[in-house]
mmCIF file of the N, C-alpha and C atoms, coordinates in Angstrom:
data_MODEL
# 
_entry.id   MODEL 
# 
loop_
_atom_site.group_PDB 
_atom_site.id 
_atom_site.type_symbol 
_atom_site.label_atom_id 
_atom_site.label_alt_id 
_atom_site.label_comp_id 
_atom_site.label_asym_id 
_atom_site.label_entity_id 
_atom_site.label_seq_id 
_atom_site.pdbx_PDB_ins_code 
_atom_site.Cartn_x 
_atom_site.Cartn_y 
_atom_site.Cartn_z 
_atom_site.occupancy 
_atom_site.B_iso_or_equiv 
_atom_site.pdbx_formal_charge 
_atom_site.auth_seq_id 
_atom_site.auth_comp_id 
_atom_site.auth_asym_id 
_atom_site.auth_atom_id 
_atom_site.pdbx_PDB_model_num 
ATOM 1   N N  . MET A 1 1  ? 91.669 199.684 193.808 1.00 0.00 ? 1  MET A N  1 
ATOM 2   C CA . MET A 1 1  ? 91.493 199.496 192.429 1.00 0.00 ? 1  MET A CA 1 
ATOM 3   C C  . MET A 1 1  ? 92.431 198.517 191.607 1.00 0.00 ? 1  MET A C  1 
ATOM 4   N N  . PHE A 1 2  ? 93.436 198.121 192.238 1.00 0.00 ? 2  PHE A N  1 
ATOM 5   C CA . PHE A 1 2  ? 94.165 196.974 191.533 1.00 0.00 ? 2  PHE A CA 1 
ATOM 6   C C  . PHE A 1 2  ? 94.135 195.574 192.399 1.00 0.00 ? 2  PHE A C  1 
ATOM 7   N N  . GLY A 1 3  ? 93.136 195.537 193.018 1.00 0.00 ? 3  GLY A N  1 
ATOM 8   C CA . GLY A 1 3  ? 93.033 194.344 193.757 1.00 0.00 ? 3  GLY A CA 1 
ATOM 9   C C  . GLY A 1 3  ? 93.877 193.986 194.803 1.00 0.00 ? 3  GLY A C  1 
ATOM 10  N N  . LEU A 1 4  ? 94.731 194.898 195.452 1.00 0.00 ? 4  LEU A N  1 
ATOM 11  C CA . LEU A 1 4  ? 95.603 194.906 196.455 1.00 0.00 ? 4  LEU A CA 1 
ATOM 12  C C  . LEU A 1 4  ? 95.088 195.653 197.841 1.00 0.00 ? 4  LEU A C  1 
ATOM 13  N N  . LEU A 1 5  ? 94.989 194.652 198.751 1.00 0.00 ? 5  LEU A N  1 
ATOM 14  C CA . LEU A 1 5  ? 94.723 195.167 200.001 1.00 0.00 ? 5  LEU A CA 1 
ATOM 15  C C  . LEU A 1 5  ? 95.238 195.368 201.107 1.00 0.00 ? 5  LEU A C  1 
ATOM 16  N N  . ASP A 1 6  ? 95.029 196.153 201.820 1.00 0.00 ? 6  ASP A N  1 
ATOM 17  C CA . ASP A 1 6  ? 96.103 196.595 202.904 1.00 0.00 ? 6  ASP A CA 1 
ATOM 18  C C  . ASP A 1 6  ? 94.965 196.838 204.303 1.00 0.00 ? 6  ASP A C  1 
ATOM 19  N N  . ASP A 1 7  ? 95.549 195.817 205.296 1.00 0.00 ? 7  ASP A N  1 
ATOM 20  C CA . ASP A 1 7  ? 94.664 195.939 206.498 1.00 0.00 ? 7  ASP A CA 1 
ATOM 21  C C  . ASP A 1 7  ? 94.596 197.384 207.078 1.00 0.00 ? 7  ASP A C  1 
ATOM 22  N N  . ASN A 1 8  ? 95.647 198.110 206.940 1.00 0.00 ? 8  ASN A N  1 
ATOM 23  C CA . ASN A 1 8  ? 95.357 199.556 207.620 1.00 0.00 ? 8  ASN A CA 1 
ATOM 24  C C  . ASN A 1 8  ? 94.897 200.391 206.955 1.00 0.00 ? 8  ASN A C  1 
ATOM 25  N N  . PHE A 1 9  ? 94.545 200.269 205.535 1.00 0.00 ? 9  PHE A N  1 
ATOM 26  C CA . PHE A 1 9  ? 93.832 201.049 204.415 1.00 0.00 ? 9  PHE A CA 1 
ATOM 27  C C  . PHE A 1 9  ? 92.108 200.654 204.131 1.00 0.00 ? 9  PHE A C  1 
ATOM 28  N N  . THR A 1 10 ? 92.267 199.478 203.505 1.00 0.00 ? 10 THR A N  1 
ATOM 29  C CA . THR A 1 10 ? 91.307 199.027 203.101 1.00 0.00 ? 10 THR A CA 1 
ATOM 30  C C  . THR A 1 10 ? 90.286 198.031 203.694 1.00 0.00 ? 10 THR A C  1 
ATOM 31  N N  . GLY A 1 11 ? 91.240 197.453 204.680 1.00 0.00 ? 11 GLY A N  1 
ATOM 32  C CA . GLY A 1 11 ? 90.536 196.223 205.443 1.00 0.00 ? 11 GLY A CA 1 
ATOM 33  C C  . GLY A 1 11 ? 90.928 194.937 204.535 1.00 0.00 ? 11 GLY A C  1 
ATOM 34  N N  . SER A 1 12 ? 90.439 194.016 204.994 1.00 0.00 ? 12 SER A N  1 
ATOM 35  C CA . SER A 1 12 ? 90.759 192.410 204.468 1.00 0.00 ? 12 SER A CA 1 
ATOM 36  C C  . SER A 1 12 ? 89.626 191.492 204.361 1.00 0.00 ? 12 SER A C  1 
ATOM 37  N N  . GLY A 1 13 ? 89.847 190.579 204.048 1.00 0.00 ? 13 GLY A N  1 
ATOM 38  C CA . GLY A 1 13 ? 88.709 189.591 204.326 1.00 0.00 ? 13 GLY A CA 1 
ATOM 39  C C  . GLY A 1 13 ? 87.600 189.409 202.967 1.00 0.00 ? 13 GLY A C  1 
ATOM 40  N N  . LYS A 1 14 ? 86.698 188.424 203.005 1.00 0.00 ? 14 LYS A N  1 
ATOM 41  C CA . LYS A 1 14 ? 85.839 188.498 202.012 1.00 0.00 ? 14 LYS A CA 1 
ATOM 42  C C  . LYS A 1 14 ? 85.033 189.699 201.342 1.00 0.00 ? 14 LYS A C  1 
ATOM 43  N N  . GLU A 1 15 ? 84.530 190.563 202.401 1.00 0.00 ? 15 GLU A N  1 
ATOM 44  C CA . GLU A 1 15 ? 83.748 191.588 202.083 1.00 0.00 ? 15 GLU A CA 1 
ATOM 45  C C  . GLU A 1 15 ? 85.007 192.946 201.251 1.00 0.00 ? 15 GLU A C  1 
ATOM 46  N N  . ALA A 1 16 ? 85.977 192.764 201.874 1.00 0.00 ? 16 ALA A N  1 
ATOM 47  C CA . ALA A 1 16 ? 86.906 193.843 201.332 1.00 0.00 ? 16 ALA A CA 1 
ATOM 48  C C  . ALA A 1 16 ? 87.179 193.151 199.958 1.00 0.00 ? 16 ALA A C  1 
ATOM 49  N N  . GLN A 1 17 ? 87.596 191.901 199.465 1.00 0.00 ? 17 GLN A N  1 
ATOM 50  C CA . GLN A 1 17 ? 87.759 191.341 198.508 1.00 0.00 ? 17 GLN A CA 1 
ATOM 51  C C  . GLN A 1 17 ? 86.558 191.421 197.173 1.00 0.00 ? 17 GLN A C  1 
ATOM 52  N N  . ALA A 1 18 ? 85.558 191.376 197.846 1.00 0.00 ? 18 ALA A N  1 
ATOM 53  C CA . ALA A 1 18 ? 84.187 191.702 197.068 1.00 0.00 ? 18 ALA A CA 1 
ATOM 54  C C  . ALA A 1 18 ? 84.229 192.925 196.374 1.00 0.00 ? 18 ALA A C  1 
ATOM 55  N N  . LEU A 1 19 ? 84.614 193.846 197.402 1.00 0.00 ? 19 LEU A N  1 
ATOM 56  C CA . LEU A 1 19 ? 84.425 195.106 196.988 1.00 0.00 ? 19 LEU A CA 1 
ATOM 57  C C  . LEU A 1 19 ? 85.353 195.734 196.226 1.00 0.00 ? 19 LEU A C  1 
ATOM 58  N N  . SER A 1 20 ? 86.423 195.174 196.437 1.00 0.00 ? 20 SER A N  1 
ATOM 59  C CA . SER A 1 20 ? 87.803 195.394 195.307 1.00 0.00 ? 20 SER A CA 1 
ATOM 60  C C  . SER A 1 20 ? 87.488 194.842 194.073 1.00 0.00 ? 20 SER A C  1 
ATOM 61  N N  . ARG A 1 21 ? 86.582 193.628 193.918 1.00 0.00 ? 21 ARG A N  1 
ATOM 62  C CA . ARG A 1 21 ? 86.235 193.095 192.442 1.00 0.00 ? 21 ARG A CA 1 
ATOM 63  C C  . ARG A 1 21 ? 85.218 194.078 191.871 1.00 0.00 ? 21 ARG A C  1 
ATOM 64  N N  . LYS A 1 22 ? 84.486 194.529 192.462 1.00 0.00 ? 22 LYS A N  1 
ATOM 65  C CA . LYS A 1 22 ? 83.318 195.477 192.023 1.00 0.00 ? 22 LYS A CA 1 
ATOM 66  C C  . LYS A 1 22 ? 84.008 196.639 191.500 1.00 0.00 ? 22 LYS A C  1 
ATOM 67  N N  . VAL A 1 23 ? 84.828 197.305 192.342 1.00 0.00 ? 23 VAL A N  1 
ATOM 68  C CA . VAL A 1 23 ? 85.671 198.462 191.790 1.00 0.00 ? 23 VAL A CA 1 
ATOM 69  C C  . VAL A 1 23 ? 86.377 198.324 190.746 1.00 0.00 ? 23 VAL A C  1 
ATOM 70  N N  . ARG A 1 24 ? 87.204 197.069 190.601 1.00 0.00 ? 24 ARG A N  1 
ATOM 71  C CA . ARG A 1 24 ? 88.039 196.654 189.386 1.00 0.00 ? 24 ARG A CA 1 
ATOM 72  C C  . ARG A 1 24 ? 87.226 196.615 188.034 1.00 0.00 ? 24 ARG A C  1 
ATOM 73  N N  . GLU A 1 25 ? 86.025 195.942 188.339 1.00 0.00 ? 25 GLU A N  1 
ATOM 74  C CA . GLU A 1 25 ? 85.091 195.785 187.084 1.00 0.00 ? 25 GLU A CA 1 
ATOM 75  C C  . GLU A 1 25 ? 84.630 196.924 186.673 1.00 0.00 ? 25 GLU A C  1 
ATOM 76  N N  . ALA A 1 26 ? 84.088 197.966 187.788 1.00 0.00 ? 26 ALA A N  1 
ATOM 77  C CA . ALA A 1 26 ? 83.571 198.914 186.886 1.00 0.00 ? 26 ALA A CA 1 
ATOM 78  C C  . ALA A 1 26 ? 84.588 199.951 186.324 1.00 0.00 ? 26 ALA A C  1 
ATOM 79  N N  . TRP A 1 27 ? 86.030 199.880 186.831 1.00 0.00 ? 27 TRP A N  1 
ATOM 80  C CA . TRP A 1 27 ? 87.169 200.628 186.179 1.00 0.00 ? 27 TRP A CA 1 
ATOM 81  C C  . TRP A 1 27 ? 87.275 199.930 184.644 1.00 0.00 ? 27 TRP A C  1 
ATOM 82  N N  . ALA A 1 28 ? 87.184 198.641 184.651 1.00 0.00 ? 28 ALA A N  1 
ATOM 83  C CA . ALA A 1 28 ? 87.662 197.805 183.352 1.00 0.00 ? 28 ALA A CA 1 
ATOM 84  C C  . ALA A 1 28 ? 86.446 198.313 182.516 1.00 0.00 ? 28 ALA A C  1 
ATOM 85  N N  . SER A 1 29 ? 85.152 198.055 183.259 1.00 0.00 ? 29 SER A N  1 
ATOM 86  C CA . SER A 1 29 ? 84.195 198.637 182.099 1.00 0.00 ? 29 SER A CA 1 
ATOM 87  C C  . SER A 1 29 ? 84.078 200.031 181.402 1.00 0.00 ? 29 SER A C  1 
ATOM 88  N N  . PHE A 1 30 ? 84.475 200.784 182.423 1.00 0.00 ? 30 PHE A N  1 
ATOM 89  C CA . PHE A 1 30 ? 84.802 202.415 182.129 1.00 0.00 ? 30 PHE A CA 1 
ATOM 90  C C  . PHE A 1 30 ? 85.888 202.570 181.193 1.00 0.00 ? 30 PHE A C  1 
ATOM 91  N N  . ALA A 1 31 ? 87.130 201.812 181.216 1.00 0.00 ? 31 ALA A N  1 
ATOM 92  C CA . ALA A 1 31 ? 88.166 201.994 180.472 1.00 0.00 ? 31 ALA A CA 1 
ATOM 93  C C  . ALA A 1 31 ? 87.785 201.247 179.044 1.00 0.00 ? 31 ALA A C  1 
ATOM 94  N N  . CYS A 1 32 ? 87.123 200.499 178.951 1.00 0.00 ? 32 CYS A N  1 
ATOM 95  C CA . CYS A 1 32 ? 86.782 199.515 177.572 1.00 0.00 ? 32 CYS A CA 1 
ATOM 96  C C  . CYS A 1 32 ? 85.599 200.504 176.967 1.00 0.00 ? 32 CYS A C  1 
ATOM 97  N N  . HIS A 1 33 ? 84.439 201.044 177.755 1.00 0.00 ? 33 HIS A N  1 
ATOM 98  C CA . HIS A 1 33 ? 83.182 201.384 177.075 1.00 0.00 ? 33 HIS A CA 1 
ATOM 99  C C  . HIS A 1 33 ? 82.928 202.769 177.291 1.00 0.00 ? 33 HIS A C  1 
ATOM 100 N N  . GLY A 1 34 ? 83.547 203.211 178.115 1.00 0.00 ? 34 GLY A N  1 
ATOM 101 C CA . GLY A 1 34 ? 83.406 204.781 178.561 1.00 0.00 ? 34 GLY A CA 1 
ATOM 102 C C  . GLY A 1 34 ? 82.208 204.585 179.598 1.00 0.00 ? 34 GLY A C  1 
ATOM 103 N N  . ASP A 1 35 ? 81.758 203.531 180.188 1.00 0.00 ? 35 ASP A N  1 
ATOM 104 C CA . ASP A 1 35 ? 80.632 203.426 180.960 1.00 0.00 ? 35 ASP A CA 1 
ATOM 105 C C  . ASP A 1 35 ? 81.067 202.512 182.199 1.00 0.00 ? 35 ASP A C  1 
ATOM 106 N N  . PRO A 1 36 ? 80.832 203.061 183.454 1.00 0.00 ? 36 PRO A N  1 
ATOM 107 C CA . PRO A 1 36 ? 81.274 201.890 184.637 1.00 0.00 ? 36 PRO A CA 1 
ATOM 108 C C  . PRO A 1 36 ? 80.323 201.091 184.842 1.00 0.00 ? 36 PRO A C  1 
ATOM 109 N N  . SER A 1 37 ? 79.089 201.108 184.270 1.00 0.00 ? 37 SER A N  1 
ATOM 110 C CA . SER A 1 37 ? 78.128 200.036 184.440 1.00 0.00 ? 37 SER A CA 1 
ATOM 111 C C  . SER A 1 37 ? 78.774 198.505 184.211 1.00 0.00 ? 37 SER A C  1 
ATOM 112 N N  . CYS A 1 38 ? 78.206 197.782 184.867 1.00 0.00 ? 38 CYS A N  1 
ATOM 113 C CA . CYS A 1 38 ? 78.867 196.361 184.785 1.00 0.00 ? 38 CYS A CA 1 
ATOM 114 C C  . CYS A 1 38 ? 77.823 195.254 185.628 1.00 0.00 ? 38 CYS A C  1 
ATOM 115 N N  . LYS A 1 39 ? 78.208 193.968 185.462 1.00 0.00 ? 39 LYS A N  1 
ATOM 116 C CA . LYS A 1 39 ? 77.172 193.301 186.285 1.00 0.00 ? 39 LYS A CA 1 
ATOM 117 C C  . LYS A 1 39 ? 77.243 193.345 187.798 1.00 0.00 ? 39 LYS A C  1 
ATOM 118 N N  . SER A 1 40 ? 78.451 193.360 188.112 1.00 0.00 ? 40 SER A N  1 
ATOM 119 C CA . SER A 1 40 ? 78.532 193.622 189.764 1.00 0.00 ? 40 SER A CA 1 
ATOM 120 C C  . SER A 1 40 ? 78.245 194.699 190.414 1.00 0.00 ? 40 SER A C  1 
ATOM 121 N N  . VAL A 1 41 ? 78.167 195.705 189.603 1.00 0.00 ? 41 VAL A N  1 
ATOM 122 C CA . VAL A 1 41 ? 77.478 197.240 190.374 1.00 0.00 ? 41 VAL A CA 1 
ATOM 123 C C  . VAL A 1 41 ? 76.230 197.493 189.740 1.00 0.00 ? 41 VAL A C  1 
ATOM 124 N N  . GLY A 1 42 ? 75.841 197.305 188.753 1.00 0.00 ? 42 GLY A N  1 
ATOM 125 C CA . GLY A 1 42 ? 74.488 197.475 187.941 1.00 0.00 ? 42 GLY A CA 1 
ATOM 126 C C  . GLY A 1 42 ? 74.822 198.778 187.243 1.00 0.00 ? 42 GLY A C  1 
ATOM 127 N N  . LYS A 1 43 ? 73.525 199.103 186.731 1.00 0.00 ? 43 LYS A N  1 
ATOM 128 C CA . LYS A 1 43 ? 73.628 200.420 185.931 1.00 0.00 ? 43 LYS A CA 1 
ATOM 129 C C  . LYS A 1 43 ? 74.091 201.571 186.631 1.00 0.00 ? 43 LYS A C  1 
ATOM 130 N N  . TRP A 1 44 ? 75.175 202.494 186.148 1.00 0.00 ? 44 TRP A N  1 
ATOM 131 C CA . TRP A 1 44 ? 75.708 203.412 186.459 1.00 0.00 ? 44 TRP A CA 1 
ATOM 132 C C  . TRP A 1 44 ? 75.291 204.781 185.787 1.00 0.00 ? 44 TRP A C  1 
ATOM 133 N N  . GLY A 1 45 ? 74.319 205.382 186.140 1.00 0.00 ? 45 GLY A N  1 
ATOM 134 C CA . GLY A 1 45 ? 73.827 206.703 185.053 1.00 0.00 ? 45 GLY A CA 1 
ATOM 135 C C  . GLY A 1 45 ? 74.721 207.789 184.997 1.00 0.00 ? 45 GLY A C  1 
ATOM 136 N N  . LEU A 1 46 ? 74.432 208.444 184.054 1.00 0.00 ? 46 LEU A N  1 
ATOM 137 C CA . LEU A 1 46 ? 75.633 209.776 183.842 1.00 0.00 ? 46 LEU A CA 1 
ATOM 138 C C  . LEU A 1 46 ? 75.003 210.611 184.928 1.00 0.00 ? 46 LEU A C  1 
ATOM 139 N N  . TYR A 1 47 ? 76.024 211.367 185.435 1.00 0.00 ? 47 TYR A N  1 
ATOM 140 C CA . TYR A 1 47 ? 75.814 212.423 186.474 1.00 0.00 ? 47 TYR A CA 1 
ATOM 141 C C  . TYR A 1 47 ? 75.351 213.609 185.997 1.00 0.00 ? 47 TYR A C  1 
ATOM 142 N N  . ASP A 1 48 ? 74.111 213.767 186.319 1.00 0.00 ? 48 ASP A N  1 
ATOM 143 C CA . ASP A 1 48 ? 73.403 215.236 185.707 1.00 0.00 ? 48 ASP A CA 1 
ATOM 144 C C  . ASP A 1 48 ? 73.016 215.963 186.872 1.00 0.00 ? 48 ASP A C  1 
ATOM 145 N N  . GLU A 1 49 ? 71.847 216.863 186.714 1.00 0.00 ? 49 GLU A N  1 
ATOM 146 C CA . GLU A 1 49 ? 71.272 217.693 187.456 1.00 0.00 ? 49 GLU A CA 1 
ATOM 147 C C  . GLU A 1 49 ? 70.744 217.071 188.607 1.00 0.00 ? 49 GLU A C  1 
ATOM 148 N N  . ARG A 1 50 ? 70.551 215.492 188.645 1.00 0.00 ? 50 ARG A N  1 
ATOM 149 C CA . ARG A 1 50 ? 69.989 214.923 189.785 1.00 0.00 ? 50 ARG A CA 1 
ATOM 150 C C  . ARG A 1 50 ? 71.231 214.678 190.551 1.00 0.00 ? 50 ARG A C  1 
ATOM 151 N N  . ARG A 1 51 ? 72.293 214.810 190.088 1.00 0.00 ? 51 ARG A N  1 
ATOM 152 C CA . ARG A 1 51 ? 73.791 214.347 191.111 1.00 0.00 ? 51 ARG A CA 1 
ATOM 153 C C  . ARG A 1 51 ? 73.730 212.956 191.594 1.00 0.00 ? 51 ARG A C  1 
ATOM 154 N N  . GLU A 1 52 ? 73.207 211.975 190.823 1.00 0.00 ? 52 GLU A N  1 
ATOM 155 C CA . GLU A 1 52 ? 73.162 210.837 191.223 1.00 0.00 ? 52 GLU A CA 1 
ATOM 156 C C  . GLU A 1 52 ? 74.829 210.354 191.342 1.00 0.00 ? 52 GLU A C  1 
ATOM 157 N N  . ALA A 1 53 ? 75.000 209.462 192.649 1.00 0.00 ? 53 ALA A N  1 
ATOM 158 C CA . ALA A 1 53 ? 76.376 208.998 192.512 1.00 0.00 ? 53 ALA A CA 1 
ATOM 159 C C  . ALA A 1 53 ? 76.143 207.665 192.936 1.00 0.00 ? 53 ALA A C  1 
ATOM 160 N N  . MET A 1 54 ? 77.039 206.791 192.534 1.00 0.00 ? 54 MET A N  1 
ATOM 161 C CA . MET A 1 54 ? 77.108 205.400 193.093 1.00 0.00 ? 54 MET A CA 1 
ATOM 162 C C  . MET A 1 54 ? 77.771 205.169 194.350 1.00 0.00 ? 54 MET A C  1 
ATOM 163 N N  . ILE A 1 55 ? 77.012 204.329 195.172 1.00 0.00 ? 55 ILE A N  1 
ATOM 164 C CA . ILE A 1 55 ? 77.354 204.117 196.478 1.00 0.00 ? 55 ILE A CA 1 
ATOM 165 C C  . ILE A 1 55 ? 78.002 202.699 196.305 1.00 0.00 ? 55 ILE A C  1 
ATOM 166 N N  . LEU A 1 56 ? 79.302 202.423 196.731 1.00 0.00 ? 56 LEU A N  1 
ATOM 167 C CA . LEU A 1 56 ? 79.763 201.150 196.475 1.00 0.00 ? 56 LEU A CA 1 
ATOM 168 C C  . LEU A 1 56 ? 79.935 200.374 197.868 1.00 0.00 ? 56 LEU A C  1 
ATOM 169 N N  . GLY A 1 57 ? 79.407 199.178 197.971 1.00 0.00 ? 57 GLY A N  1 
ATOM 170 C CA . GLY A 1 57 ? 79.485 198.499 199.217 1.00 0.00 ? 57 GLY A CA 1 
ATOM 171 C C  . GLY A 1 57 ? 78.901 197.300 199.072 1.00 0.00 ? 57 GLY A C  1 
ATOM 172 N N  . LYS A 1 58 ? 78.655 196.613 200.190 1.00 0.00 ? 58 LYS A N  1 
ATOM 173 C CA . LYS A 1 58 ? 78.038 195.161 199.813 1.00 0.00 ? 58 LYS A CA 1 
ATOM 174 C C  . LYS A 1 58 ? 76.893 195.152 198.826 1.00 0.00 ? 58 LYS A C  1 
ATOM 175 N N  . GLN A 1 59 ? 76.198 196.361 198.983 1.00 0.00 ? 59 GLN A N  1 
ATOM 176 C CA . GLN A 1 59 ? 75.205 196.410 197.883 1.00 0.00 ? 59 GLN A CA 1 
ATOM 177 C C  . GLN A 1 59 ? 75.323 197.668 197.155 1.00 0.00 ? 59 GLN A C  1 
ATOM 178 N N  . CYS A 1 60 ? 75.682 197.854 195.890 1.00 0.00 ? 60 CYS A N  1 
ATOM 179 C CA . CYS A 1 60 ? 75.897 199.105 195.288 1.00 0.00 ? 60 CYS A CA 1 
ATOM 180 C C  . CYS A 1 60 ? 74.623 199.738 194.592 1.00 0.00 ? 60 CYS A C  1 
ATOM 181 N N  . MET A 1 61 ? 74.596 201.116 194.921 1.00 0.00 ? 61 MET A N  1 
ATOM 182 C CA . MET A 1 61 ? 73.161 201.491 194.584 1.00 0.00 ? 61 MET A CA 1 
ATOM 183 C C  . MET A 1 61 ? 73.611 202.997 194.155 1.00 0.00 ? 61 MET A C  1 
ATOM 184 N N  . LEU A 1 62 ? 72.741 203.663 193.387 1.00 0.00 ? 62 LEU A N  1 
ATOM 185 C CA . LEU A 1 62 ? 72.473 204.836 192.797 1.00 0.00 ? 62 LEU A CA 1 
ATOM 186 C C  . LEU A 1 62 ? 71.629 205.619 193.921 1.00 0.00 ? 62 LEU A C  1 
ATOM 187 N N  . VAL A 1 63 ? 72.296 206.669 194.598 1.00 0.00 ? 63 VAL A N  1 
ATOM 188 C CA . VAL A 1 63 ? 71.704 207.609 195.430 1.00 0.00 ? 63 VAL A CA 1 
ATOM 189 C C  . VAL A 1 63 ? 71.436 209.046 194.495 1.00 0.00 ? 63 VAL A C  1 
ATOM 190 N N  . GLU A 1 64 ? 70.394 209.793 194.844 1.00 0.00 ? 64 GLU A N  1 
ATOM 191 C CA . GLU A 1 64 ? 70.235 210.987 194.252 1.00 0.00 ? 64 GLU A CA 1 
ATOM 192 C C  . GLU A 1 64 ? 70.845 211.824 195.130 1.00 0.00 ? 64 GLU A C  1 
ATOM 193 N N  . ALA A 1 65 ? 72.050 213.074 194.870 1.00 0.00 ? 65 ALA A N  1 
ATOM 194 C CA . ALA A 1 65 ? 72.636 213.904 195.626 1.00 0.00 ? 65 ALA A CA 1 
ATOM 195 C C  . ALA A 1 65 ? 72.788 213.524 197.225 1.00 0.00 ? 65 ALA A C  1 
ATOM 196 N N  . PRO A 1 66 ? 73.559 212.195 197.202 1.00 0.00 ? 66 PRO A N  1 
ATOM 197 C CA . PRO A 1 66 ? 74.007 212.347 198.616 1.00 0.00 ? 66 PRO A CA 1 
ATOM 198 C C  . PRO A 1 66 ? 75.004 213.487 198.975 1.00 0.00 ? 66 PRO A C  1 
ATOM 199 N N  . TYR A 1 67 ? 74.827 213.640 200.245 1.00 0.00 ? 67 TYR A N  1 
ATOM 200 C CA . TYR A 1 67 ? 75.681 214.404 200.969 1.00 0.00 ? 67 TYR A CA 1 
ATOM 201 C C  . TYR A 1 67 ? 75.420 215.930 200.418 1.00 0.00 ? 67 TYR A C  1 
ATOM 202 N N  . ASP A 1 68 ? 74.187 216.257 199.772 1.00 0.00 ? 68 ASP A N  1 
ATOM 203 C CA . ASP A 1 68 ? 73.996 217.483 199.293 1.00 0.00 ? 68 ASP A CA 1 
ATOM 204 C C  . ASP A 1 68 ? 74.132 218.649 200.231 1.00 0.00 ? 68 ASP A C  1 
ATOM 205 N N  . GLU A 1 69 ? 73.602 218.495 201.620 1.00 0.00 ? 69 GLU A N  1 
ATOM 206 C CA . GLU A 1 69 ? 73.910 219.733 202.385 1.00 0.00 ? 69 GLU A CA 1 
ATOM 207 C C  . GLU A 1 69 ? 75.359 219.959 202.640 1.00 0.00 ? 69 GLU A C  1 
ATOM 208 N N  . GLU A 1 70 ? 76.116 218.943 202.817 1.00 0.00 ? 70 GLU A N  1 
ATOM 209 C CA . GLU A 1 70 ? 77.567 219.135 202.811 1.00 0.00 ? 70 GLU A CA 1 
ATOM 210 C C  . GLU A 1 70 ? 78.189 219.936 201.623 1.00 0.00 ? 70 GLU A C  1 
ATOM 211 N N  . ARG A 1 71 ? 77.844 219.431 200.230 1.00 0.00 ? 71 ARG A N  1 
ATOM 212 C CA . ARG A 1 71 ? 78.330 220.106 199.220 1.00 0.00 ? 71 ARG A CA 1 
ATOM 213 C C  . ARG A 1 71 ? 77.874 221.362 199.166 1.00 0.00 ? 71 ARG A C  1 
ATOM 214 N N  . ARG A 1 72 ? 76.672 221.840 199.377 1.00 0.00 ? 72 ARG A N  1 
ATOM 215 C CA . ARG A 1 72 ? 76.245 223.333 199.149 1.00 0.00 ? 72 ARG A CA 1 
ATOM 216 C C  . ARG A 1 72 ? 77.197 224.287 200.210 1.00 0.00 ? 72 ARG A C  1 
ATOM 217 N N  . VAL A 1 73 ? 77.479 223.758 201.373 1.00 0.00 ? 73 VAL A N  1 
ATOM 218 C CA . VAL A 1 73 ? 78.513 224.255 202.358 1.00 0.00 ? 73 VAL A CA 1 
ATOM 219 C C  . VAL A 1 73 ? 79.758 224.809 201.458 1.00 0.00 ? 73 VAL A C  1 
ATOM 220 N N  . TRP A 1 74 ? 80.231 224.016 200.789 1.00 0.00 ? 74 TRP A N  1 
ATOM 221 C CA . TRP A 1 74 ? 81.532 224.393 200.200 1.00 0.00 ? 74 TRP A CA 1 
ATOM 222 C C  . TRP A 1 74 ? 81.081 225.277 198.956 1.00 0.00 ? 74 TRP A C  1 
ATOM 223 N N  . GLU A 1 75 ? 80.013 225.409 198.278 1.00 0.00 ? 75 GLU A N  1 
ATOM 224 C CA . GLU A 1 75 ? 79.620 226.117 197.314 1.00 0.00 ? 75 GLU A CA 1 
ATOM 225 C C  . GLU A 1 75 ? 80.305 227.456 196.977 1.00 0.00 ? 75 GLU A C  1 
ATOM 226 N N  . PRO A 1 76 ? 80.161 228.470 198.218 1.00 0.00 ? 76 PRO A N  1 
ATOM 227 C CA . PRO A 1 76 ? 80.824 229.745 198.217 1.00 0.00 ? 76 PRO A CA 1 
ATOM 228 C C  . PRO A 1 76 ? 82.420 229.598 197.954 1.00 0.00 ? 76 PRO A C  1 
ATOM 229 N N  . PHE A 1 77 ? 82.839 228.607 198.613 1.00 0.00 ? 77 PHE A N  1 
ATOM 230 C CA . PHE A 1 77 ? 84.372 228.678 198.440 1.00 0.00 ? 77 PHE A CA 1 
ATOM 231 C C  . PHE A 1 77 ? 84.972 228.413 197.114 1.00 0.00 ? 77 PHE A C  1 
ATOM 232 N N  . VAL A 1 78 ? 84.341 227.620 196.409 1.00 0.00 ? 78 VAL A N  1 
ATOM 233 C CA . VAL A 1 78 ? 84.319 226.903 195.077 1.00 0.00 ? 78 VAL A CA 1 
ATOM 234 C C  . VAL A 1 78 ? 84.277 228.180 194.259 1.00 0.00 ? 78 VAL A C  1 
ATOM 235 N N  . ASP A 1 79 ? 82.902 228.757 194.413 1.00 0.00 ? 79 ASP A N  1 
ATOM 236 C CA . ASP A 1 79 ? 82.883 230.158 193.613 1.00 0.00 ? 79 ASP A CA 1 
ATOM 237 C C  . ASP A 1 79 ? 83.835 231.322 193.936 1.00 0.00 ? 79 ASP A C  1 
ATOM 238 N N  . SER A 1 80 ? 84.409 231.409 194.945 1.00 0.00 ? 80 SER A N  1 
ATOM 239 C CA . SER A 1 80 ? 85.094 232.341 194.805 1.00 0.00 ? 80 SER A CA 1 
ATOM 240 C C  . SER A 1 80 ? 86.767 232.199 194.299 1.00 0.00 ? 80 SER A C  1 
ATOM 241 N N  . VAL A 1 81 ? 86.990 230.901 194.324 1.00 0.00 ? 81 VAL A N  1 
ATOM 242 C CA . VAL A 1 81 ? 88.344 230.208 193.437 1.00 0.00 ? 81 VAL A CA 1 
ATOM 243 C C  . VAL A 1 81 ? 87.928 230.350 191.972 1.00 0.00 ? 81 VAL A C  1 
ATOM 244 N N  . LEU A 1 82 ? 86.889 229.587 191.441 1.00 0.00 ? 82 LEU A N  1 
ATOM 245 C CA . LEU A 1 82 ? 86.525 229.327 190.028 1.00 0.00 ? 82 LEU A CA 1 
ATOM 246 C C  . LEU A 1 82 ? 85.452 230.456 189.693 1.00 0.00 ? 82 LEU A C  1 
ATOM 247 N N  . GLY A 1 83 ? 84.827 231.097 190.321 1.00 0.00 ? 83 GLY A N  1 
ATOM 248 C CA . GLY A 1 83 ? 84.017 231.961 189.943 1.00 0.00 ? 83 GLY A CA 1 
ATOM 249 C C  . GLY A 1 83 ? 82.576 231.336 189.620 1.00 0.00 ? 83 GLY A C  1 
ATOM 250 N N  . SER A 1 84 ? 81.767 232.366 189.767 1.00 0.00 ? 84 SER A N  1 
ATOM 251 C CA . SER A 1 84 ? 80.226 231.539 189.688 1.00 0.00 ? 84 SER A CA 1 
ATOM 252 C C  . SER A 1 84 ? 79.685 231.281 188.281 1.00 0.00 ? 84 SER A C  1 
ATOM 253 N N  . SER A 1 85 ? 78.919 230.269 188.118 1.00 0.00 ? 85 SER A N  1 
ATOM 254 C CA . SER A 1 85 ? 78.683 229.702 186.934 1.00 0.00 ? 85 SER A CA 1 
ATOM 255 C C  . SER A 1 85 ? 77.177 230.015 186.655 1.00 0.00 ? 85 SER A C  1 
# 
């Protein structure tokens, strides 16, 4: 997030630097405008019933409900702690 790369955690090299730049630009856009959409990652839509999430990598893309099956596994545990909605 701050442009500091660590070989053991984030890796290094051109790809890691490019991803770090994308993340920093999205954070800066969110901080300034309340919207993480920016030139380097593209349009980042609102999180709604479609559960779109931005996948950050060489290519950045919105994906509808990634890991939805895994998320559903946790629902009973969340409901037991927070209550059903």
